[in-house]
C-alpha angles and dihedrals in degrees: 000000000000112000114179092332094313111128095174143004094273090059088052093048092048089051087055095051105275113152134197116278094227102090102151099050127229112316099175097113114145119253114179091324095312128103132226092223092095089057094053101038091117092054095068129080120217113278107287086000129172101246095101093043116110109243094231091053092047089055093044093052089052091049094048093048091047091051092046095047094043092050096054103045134064119264097248089055090046087057096048093043093043090051090048093052089049089053090049092051091049092050090051091048094047090049089049094050092050088049092052090045090050092049101039102033126227095311126205130320118244112286127146089231087066092062109139090349095146094041104105090192096053118077104189124149114198116206117229093217090148089067098048132067126251088252090058091047092053091051091048090049091050091049092049091050090053090052092048090051093049091048090050089051089052094046090051092049089052092048091053091051091050089054091050091052091047092051091049092051093050093054 
């Protein structure tokens, strides 16, 4: 079947933005009888993997396959096959959770001060006011107020310098 120049599923996937799974190139050059493949094993996706596949396309493919399969099999087989696929997904998720636990360790117990602690893009600092007395909080508040005033003074000085530079440029 040749539909709009697509002779197989890979042609269709490429037309939708799928790229090759080999992003790091071939690192198997010889170095005293050893290869660099062992150093870059984490850089390669599984053969014909899903890493380069657009998430919308990935979901669309699953939807289309599910519709095709469900429309062509009796309902009792749909039920059995659907449950089997759910079991398969749960096994994969459980395996993945254990692998993450193995690689990352037990982690931290719940505590509000650990909010977003592993998010490298989120710089939030939670105050542990529940562990300090009101006297400590008032000292912290006073210190923070002094820092804010100092920063405002620096900002005002910088704004004045900018205005001076602007005035010199307009002359």
